C-alpha angles and dihedrals in degrees: 000000000000097000129228086249093062093040092056100033110118095010121112106240100316119200123235096263092051089053090046089052095050090048091048092050090048093049096034090224138093116268115206121221091239089062098039107054100044088058094067105129105241111231092008098073128033124213121215133177122249093177138332091287103033132063127190129207133215132183115249124227088255091049091051091051093049091047091052092047089050092051091048089051092049092047092058089062097037097047108092095011110142116191090206087069092073 
């Protein structure tokens, strides 16, 4: 699953609905609130309050490090991959 970390990376304090929209666009399917919010990576994403009804989310330093490590790990398998080899 495209993680919250990737969904918020590079965004300036996106709110939950913006993250939901990005994930729905990526997966081309509706994501229900009950599935979305329980999947917040504890310790990797911080939640703040914009107002009484709206929260925003930011990636933590630890979350950024883990995201970068994951991207590097994926790149080692993607680099040099040629779909014509299948």
